[in-house]
C-alpha positions as CSV (number, residue, x, y, z in Angstrom):
1,X,-73.8,163.7,47.7
2,X,-76.5,163.5,50.3
3,X,-77.4,160.6,52.6
4,X,-80.1,160.2,55.2
5,X,-77.4,160.4,58.0
6,X,-75.9,163.7,56.7
7,X,-79.2,165.3,55.7
8,X,-81.3,164.5,58.7
9,X,-78.4,164.3,61.1
10,X,-77.8,168.0,60.5
11,X,-81.5,168.6,61.1
12,X,-81.5,166.7,64.4
13,X,-78.3,168.3,65.7
14,X,-79.2,171.9,65.1
15,X,-80.7,174.2,67.8
16,X,-84.1,175.1,66.3
17,X,-87.8,174.8,67.1
18,X,-88.0,171.9,64.6
19,X,-85.3,169.9,66.5
20,X,-86.4,166.4,67.3
21,X,-83.9,166.1,70.2
22,X,-81.5,169.0,70.8
23,X,-79.2,166.7,72.8
24,X,-78.8,164.0,70.2
25,X,-75.5,163.7,68.4
26,X,-76.5,161.4,65.7
27,X,-73.1,160.1,64.7
28,X,-72.2,159.0,68.3
29,X,-73.0,155.6,69.7
30,X,-76.4,155.2,71.2
31,X,-74.9,154.6,74.7
32,X,-72.9,157.8,74.6
33,X,-73.0,159.7,77.9
34,X,-74.2,162.9,76.4
35,X,-77.6,161.5,75.6
36,X,-80.5,162.8,77.8
37,X,-81.4,160.9,80.9
38,X,-84.9,159.5,81.1
39,X,-85.3,158.2,84.7
40,X,-82.0,156.4,84.6
41,X,-82.2,155.4,81.0
42,X,-80.8,157.2,77.9
43,X,-82.7,157.9,74.7
44,X,-81.3,158.5,71.2
45,X,-82.0,158.1,67.5
46,X,-80.4,154.8,66.5
47,X,-80.4,155.1,62.8
48,X,-82.3,156.2,59.6
49,X,-83.7,153.6,57.4
50,X,-86.2,153.0,54.5
51,X,-85.0,156.1,52.6
52,X,-86.8,157.0,49.4
53,X,-86.2,159.7,46.8
54,X,-88.8,161.4,44.6
55,X,-88.9,164.2,42.1
56,X,-91.5,167.0,42.0
57,X,-92.0,167.7,38.3
58,X,-94.1,170.8,38.9
59,X,-91.5,172.8,40.7
60,X,-88.4,170.8,39.8
61,X,-87.7,169.8,43.4
62,X,-86.2,166.7,45.0
63,X,-88.1,165.1,47.9
64,X,-86.5,162.6,50.3
65,X,-88.4,160.4,52.7
66,X,-86.8,158.5,55.6
67,X,-87.6,156.8,58.9
68,X,-85.8,157.4,62.2
69,X,-85.6,154.4,64.5
70,X,-85.4,155.6,68.1
71,X,-83.8,153.5,70.9
72,X,-83.6,153.5,74.7
73,X,-80.4,152.4,76.4
74,X,-79.7,151.6,80.0
75,X,-76.8,150.4,82.2
76,X,-79.2,148.0,84.0
77,X,-81.5,146.6,81.3
78,X,-82.4,146.6,77.7
79,X,-85.8,146.2,76.3
80,X,-86.4,143.0,74.3
81,X,-85.2,144.4,71.0
82,X,-84.1,147.9,71.5
83,X,-86.4,149.2,68.8
84,X,-89.4,147.2,69.8
85,X,-92.7,149.0,69.1
86,X,-95.6,149.0,71.4
87,X,-98.3,146.3,71.6
88,X,-100.9,144.7,73.8
89,X,-100.3,141.7,76.2
90,X,-103.1,140.2,78.3
91,X,-105.3,143.2,77.5
92,X,-102.7,145.8,78.6
93,X,-100.9,148.1,76.2
94,X,-97.2,148.4,76.7
95,X,-94.6,150.7,75.3
96,X,-91.6,148.4,75.4
97,X,-90.4,145.1,76.9
98,X,-87.7,144.6,79.5
99,X,-85.6,141.5,79.3
100,X,-85.1,139.4,82.5
101,X,-81.5,138.7,83.3
102,X,-80.5,135.1,82.7
103,X,-83.8,134.3,81.1
104,X,-85.4,134.5,77.7
105,X,-88.6,135.9,79.2
106,X,-89.6,139.6,79.1
107,X,-91.7,141.9,81.1
108,X,-94.0,144.5,79.5
109,X,-93.2,148.1,80.4
110,X,-96.6,149.9,80.8
111,X,-95.6,153.1,82.6
112,X,-92.1,154.6,82.3
113,X,-90.6,157.7,80.9
114,X,-89.9,155.6,77.8
115,X,-93.6,155.6,77.0
116,X,-93.6,159.4,76.5
117,X,-91.0,159.2,73.8
118,X,-91.8,158.7,70.1
119,X,-90.8,155.3,68.9
120,X,-90.2,156.5,65.4
121,X,-89.9,159.8,63.6
122,X,-90.8,160.0,59.9
123,X,-88.8,162.7,58.2
124,X,-89.3,164.2,54.7
125,X,-87.3,166.9,53.0
126,X,-87.9,169.0,49.9
127,X,-85.1,170.8,48.1
128,X,-85.4,174.6,48.3
129,X,-84.6,174.9,44.6
130,X,-84.0,172.7,41.6
131,X,-80.4,172.3,42.7
132,X,-80.4,170.2,45.9
133,X,-77.0,171.7,46.9
134,X,-79.0,174.9,48.0
135,X,-80.4,173.0,50.9
136,X,-83.7,171.4,52.0
137,X,-86.8,172.3,54.0
138,X,-87.1,169.4,56.5
139,X,-90.1,168.1,58.4
140,X,-90.8,165.4,60.9
141,X,-93.8,163.5,62.2
142,X,-93.8,161.6,65.5
143,X,-94.7,157.9,65.2
144,X,-95.5,155.6,68.1
145,X,-95.7,152.3,66.2
146,X,-93.6,150.4,63.7
147,X,-94.3,151.4,60.1
148,X,-92.5,149.5,57.4
149,X,-92.0,149.8,53.7
150,X,-93.0,153.5,53.2
151,X,-94.1,154.5,49.7
152,X,-94.6,158.1,48.5
153,X,-96.3,159.7,45.6
154,X,-95.8,163.3,44.3
155,X,-98.8,165.0,42.7
156,X,-97.9,168.5,41.4
157,X,-101.3,169.0,39.8
158,X,-103.2,167.9,42.9
159,X,-100.8,169.8,45.2
160,X,-100.1,166.8,47.4
161,X,-97.3,164.6,48.7
162,X,-98.7,161.3,50.0
163,X,-97.0,158.7,52.2
164,X,-98.3,155.1,52.7
165,X,-97.1,152.2,54.8
166,X,-97.2,148.5,55.4
167,X,-97.5,147.7,59.1
168,X,-98.6,145.0,61.3
169,X,-99.4,147.7,63.9
170,X,-101.5,149.8,61.6
171,X,-104.4,149.7,64.0
172,X,-102.6,152.2,66.2
173,X,-101.1,154.5,63.6
174,X,-101.7,156.3,60.3
175,X,-102.3,154.3,57.1
176,X,-101.8,157.3,54.9
177,X,-100.3,160.8,55.4
178,X,-101.2,163.5,52.9
179,X,-99.3,166.8,52.9
180,X,-99.9,170.0,51.0
181,X,-97.1,170.1,48.4
182,X,-97.1,173.9,48.0
183,X,-96.6,174.4,51.7
184,X,-93.6,172.1,51.6
185,X,-92.1,174.0,48.6
186,X,-92.3,177.3,50.5
187,X,-90.9,175.9,53.7
188,X,-94.1,176.6,55.7
189,X,-93.3,175.6,59.4
190,X,-96.6,173.8,59.7
191,X,-97.8,172.5,56.3
192,X,-101.4,171.5,55.9
193,X,-101.7,167.8,56.2
194,X,-104.0,165.0,57.4
195,X,-103.6,161.4,58.3
196,X,-106.0,158.5,57.6
197,X,-106.1,155.6,60.0
198,X,-107.3,152.0,59.4
199,X,-110.6,153.0,61.0
200,X,-111.0,155.9,58.6
201,X,-110.6,153.6,55.6
202,X,-113.0,151.0,57.0
203,X,-115.6,153.7,57.6
204,X,-115.5,154.7,53.9
205,X,-116.8,151.3,52.8
206,X,-120.5,151.2,51.7
207,X,-122.9,148.9,53.4
208,X,-122.5,145.3,52.4
209,X,-118.7,145.3,51.9
210,X,-117.0,142.8,54.1
211,X,-114.4,144.4,56.4
212,X,-114.3,141.7,59.0
213,X,-111.5,139.8,57.4
214,X,-109.0,140.3,54.6
215,X,-106.4,142.9,55.2
216,X,-108.6,144.6,57.8
217,X,-108.3,141.7,60.3
218,X,-104.5,142.0,60.5
219,X,-103.9,145.7,59.7
220,X,-103.5,147.0,56.1
221,X,-101.0,145.4,53.9
222,X,-99.1,148.2,52.2
223,X,-101.8,150.8,51.3
224,X,-99.3,152.4,48.9
225,X,-100.3,155.8,47.6
226,X,-100.4,155.8,43.8
227,X,-102.5,157.7,41.3
228,X,-103.3,161.4,41.5
229,X,-105.7,163.6,39.5
230,X,-105.4,167.3,38.9
231,X,-107.1,170.3,40.6
232,X,-110.1,170.4,38.3
233,X,-111.4,167.3,40.0
234,X,-112.3,166.9,43.7
235,X,-110.3,163.7,44.3
236,X,-106.6,164.3,44.1
237,X,-105.2,161.1,45.5
238,X,-105.8,157.4,45.5
239,X,-104.7,154.8,48.0
240,X,-104.6,151.3,46.6
241,X,-105.1,148.2,48.7
242,X,-104.8,144.8,47.2
243,X,-107.3,142.6,49.0
244,X,-108.1,138.9,48.7
245,X,-111.8,139.5,49.1
246,X,-112.9,136.1,48.1
247,X,-110.3,133.9,49.6
248,X,-108.2,135.7,52.0
249,X,-105.6,133.8,54.0
250,X,-103.9,135.3,57.1
251,X,-100.5,134.4,55.6
252,X,-99.6,136.2,52.4
253,X,-97.4,133.2,51.5
254,X,-100.4,130.8,51.2
255,X,-101.1,129.6,47.7
256,X,-104.0,130.6,45.5
257,X,-105.8,128.8,42.7
258,X,-106.6,130.1,39.3
259,X,-110.4,129.5,39.7
260,X,-110.6,132.3,42.2
261,X,-110.8,136.0,41.7
262,X,-109.4,139.0,43.7
263,X,-110.6,142.5,44.2
264,X,-108.8,145.8,44.1
265,X,-110.0,148.2,46.8
266,X,-109.2,151.9,46.2
267,X,-109.8,154.9,48.4
268,X,-109.9,158.6,47.2
269,X,-109.5,161.8,49.1
270,X,-109.1,165.6,48.3
271,X,-106.0,167.7,49.1
272,X,-105.6,169.0,52.7
273,X,-107.4,172.3,53.4
274,X,-106.4,172.8,57.0
275,X,-103.9,171.4,59.5
276,X,-105.0,168.0,60.7
277,X,-108.6,168.2,59.4
278,X,-109.6,164.8,57.8
279,X,-111.7,165.0,54.6
280,X,-114.4,162.7,53.4
281,X,-113.0,159.5,52.0
282,X,-114.6,157.7,49.1
283,X,-114.3,154.0,48.1
284,X,-114.1,152.1,44.9
285,X,-113.8,148.4,44.2
286,X,-113.3,146.2,41.1
287,X,-112.9,142.5,40.7
288,X,-110.2,141.2,38.5
289,X,-109.6,137.8,36.8
290,X,-106.2,137.4,38.4
291,X,-106.3,135.1,41.4
292,X,-102.7,135.9,42.4
293,X,-103.1,139.4,43.8
294,X,-100.8,139.5,46.8
295,X,-101.6,140.3,50.4
296,X,-98.5,142.5,50.3
297,X,-98.2,144.7,47.3
298,X,-94.7,145.3,46.0
299,X,-95.1,148.5,43.9
300,X,-97.5,150.5,41.9
301,X,-97.5,153.7,39.9
302,X,-100.1,155.8,38.0
303,X,-99.6,157.1,34.4
304,X,-102.2,158.7,32.1
305,X,-105.4,157.1,33.5
306,X,-103.8,153.7,34.2
307,X,-102.6,152.1,37.4
308,X,-99.6,149.8,36.9
309,X,-98.9,147.2,39.6
310,X,-96.0,144.7,39.9
311,X,-95.7,141.8,42.4
312,X,-94.6,138.3,42.9
313,X,-96.9,135.3,43.3
314,X,-96.2,131.9,44.8
315,X,-97.1,129.0,42.5
316,X,-99.3,126.3,44.0
317,X,-97.2,123.3,43.2
318,X,-93.6,124.3,42.7
319,X,-93.5,127.0,45.4
320,X,-91.6,129.1,42.9
321,X,-92.2,132.8,42.7
322,X,-93.5,134.3,39.5
323,X,-93.3,137.9,38.4
324,X,-96.7,139.4,37.6
325,X,-97.9,142.7,36.3
326,X,-101.3,144.4,36.1
327,X,-102.4,147.4,34.0
328,X,-105.7,148.8,35.3
329,X,-107.6,151.8,33.9
330,X,-109.1,154.0,36.6
331,X,-110.5,157.5,37.0
332,X,-112.0,159.8,39.6
333,X,-114.5,162.6,39.7
334,X,-116.6,164.5,42.2
335,X,-118.8,161.4,42.4
336,X,-116.1,159.1,43.4
337,X,-113.7,156.5,41.9
338,X,-114.7,154.6,38.8
339,X,-113.3,152.0,36.5
340,X,-114.1,153.0,32.9
341,X,-114.4,149.5,31.5
342,X,-115.2,146.1,32.9
343,X,-112.0,145.1,34.5
344,X,-113.1,141.5,34.8
345,X,-112.3,141.2,31.1
346,X,-110.3,144.3,30.3
347,X,-107.7,144.6,33.0
348,X,-104.4,143.5,31.4
349,X,-102.2,140.9,33.1
350,X,-98.7,140.0,32.1
351,X,-96.9,137.0,33.6
352,X,-93.2,136.5,33.1
353,X,-92.0,133.3,31.6
354,X,-89.3,133.0,34.2
355,X,-89.8,131.5,37.7
356,X,-87.4,132.0,40.5
357,X,-86.7,130.8,44.0
358,X,-86.8,133.1,47.1
359,X,-88.1,136.6,47.1
360,X,-88.1,138.8,44.0
361,X,-89.7,142.0,45.3
362,X,-90.0,143.8,42.0
363,X,-90.5,147.5,41.4
364,X,-92.0,149.3,38.4
365,X,-91.5,152.4,36.3
366,X,-93.7,153.6,33.4
367,X,-93.1,156.3,30.8
368,X,-95.7,158.4,28.9
369,X,-95.8,155.9,26.0
370,X,-96.7,153.1,28.4
371,X,-93.3,151.4,28.1
372,X,-92.2,150.0,31.4
373,X,-89.4,148.2,33.2
374,X,-89.7,145.9,36.2
375,X,-86.3,145.2,37.9
376,X,-85.8,142.6,40.6
377,X,-83.0,140.5,42.1
378,X,-83.2,136.7,41.3
379,X,-82.6,134.0,43.8
380,X,-81.9,136.2,46.8
381,X,-79.1,138.1,45.0
382,X,-77.7,135.7,42.4
383,X,-78.5,138.0,39.5
384,X,-79.8,141.5,38.9
385,X,-82.6,141.2,36.3
386,X,-84.9,143.6,34.6
387,X,-88.0,142.9,32.6
388,X,-89.5,145.2,30.0
389,X,-92.9,145.4,28.4
390,X,-94.3,147.3,25.5
391,X,-98.1,147.1,26.3
392,X,-100.6,147.0,23.4
393,X,-103.6,147.8,25.6
394,X,-105.5,145.1,23.6
395,X,-104.0,141.8,24.7
396,X,-101.6,140.6,27.4
397,X,-98.1,139.8,26.3
398,X,-95.1,138.2,27.9
399,X,-92.1,140.3,29.0
400,X,-88.6,140.4,27.6
401,X,-85.9,139.6,30.1
402,X,-82.8,141.8,30.1
403,X,-80.1,140.1,32.1
404,X,-77.9,143.0,33.3
405,X,-75.4,141.5,35.6
406,X,-74.5,138.9,38.2
407,X,-74.1,139.8,41.8
408,X,-72.1,138.2,44.6
409,X,-74.7,139.1,47.2
410,X,-75.4,136.8,50.1
411,X,-78.4,138.9,51.1
412,X,-80.4,141.7,49.5
413,X,-81.9,144.7,51.2
414,X,-85.3,144.5,49.6
415,X,-86.5,147.9,50.9
416,X,-84.0,149.7,48.7
417,X,-85.1,148.6,45.3
418,X,-86.4,151.5,43.2
419,X,-87.1,152.4,39.6
420,X,-88.0,155.7,38.0
421,X,-88.3,157.5,34.6
422,X,-85.6,160.1,34.0
423,X,-87.2,163.6,34.6
424,X,-85.4,165.1,31.7
425,X,-85.7,162.2,29.2
426,X,-88.9,160.1,29.0
427,X,-87.1,157.3,27.1
428,X,-84.6,156.7,29.9
429,X,-85.2,154.6,33.0
430,X,-83.1,154.4,36.2
431,X,-83.2,151.7,38.9
432,X,-81.2,150.9,41.9
433,X,-80.4,147.8,44.0
434,X,-78.6,147.5,47.3
435,X,-77.4,144.4,49.2
436,X,-74.6,142.8,51.2
437,X,-72.0,140.7,49.3
438,X,-70.3,137.5,50.4
439,X,-67.5,139.5,52.0
440,X,-70.0,141.4,54.2
441,X,-69.7,144.7,52.3
442,X,-72.7,146.8,51.6
443,X,-73.0,147.6,47.9
444,X,-75.2,149.9,45.9
445,X,-75.9,149.5,42.2
446,X,-77.4,152.1,39.9
447,X,-78.5,151.2,36.4
448,X,-79.6,153.2,33.4
449,X,-81.9,151.6,30.7
450,X,-82.1,153.9,27.7
451,X,-84.8,153.8,24.9
452,X,-84.7,151.3,22.0
453,X,-87.7,149.2,23.1
């Protein structure tokens, strides 16, 4: 059994050139005296979070992605929120905030030893063989800003592993990280990779496309990596951004009306050819009939020329959240990204017949036959539910609800909902949920949905 703390804790503690911090004993409290001094302060890695698992079908390898939240500690003061990321106040960029004793006010820290330390580390590991018990090759990237909700996509044919993020601070960090998969498999110390920033994606837009508002005005809302094409074509990866082009509201919770339309913005890029060298990025856009595309996408996957997207929408009147799903055909070539048919009439939308309160945060998994499941937790944890569809490709259809179990959760850790197709059986689906029950205990649920639909 592997966990982020054991897998990456070993990596951090070992004495090697790849060590993030040789003096850090991960399992000890963050104020432990052994941590290195930084001008009277102490620095350590507080925890690992947002852990994801993927499977490389090409080489039969397991890939694990996780974030390390770094923290500074002091006998005399603590920053406002020990894990606070950098920002700008009164035109001056700061790297942390110091709380004033006896007051709720804070003072920006603009120049301390703390500023030189990475606020986050993003770690990813790939198993050395098909059996993960034989160990992992482990890598880390320094991050100076807060990056939430990491998604990953493995593309064996295109030789890439891609990581995307949702982040309010995307203007000072990478929106997408693309790594050469073959380098990871062989444990190459410096795998070929590149990162694309918010500005790189904006620059890819053709003249006439509005980038002054929408997701670009407040960072990029979850540019999750999705579809990948094979090596015979020049574009090996997509990055999907759901954008309310016609009626963007600064708050994703604002309601929409059915008379409006939304646009899907998609970016394509080739695989890395050198270390840190950015490629040319191409842009594609299509308008859909669905007015309820979110500012924050929940999950998307690619399968056999189709992009599958699941999300929740807020109904205008009742404020209930409704589960929605989109099936969108897409392709790429040396000329760019195209949508083979008119998506205004041909993109397929499914809307569940069930409405729920609170957040749903669905995830989606699709097999080679186009069958899919979309699990979520209802009412903040009252029930674990899963929807299933058997798409016809010719007309939208409602889903069938499978009620799996009740849960005594008082809160749900939404970042840890995941669904996948079994790598050895295309008719079997797995999905997981994690949350805190009424007794305060952390619980993890793993479900199997097997064939028959």
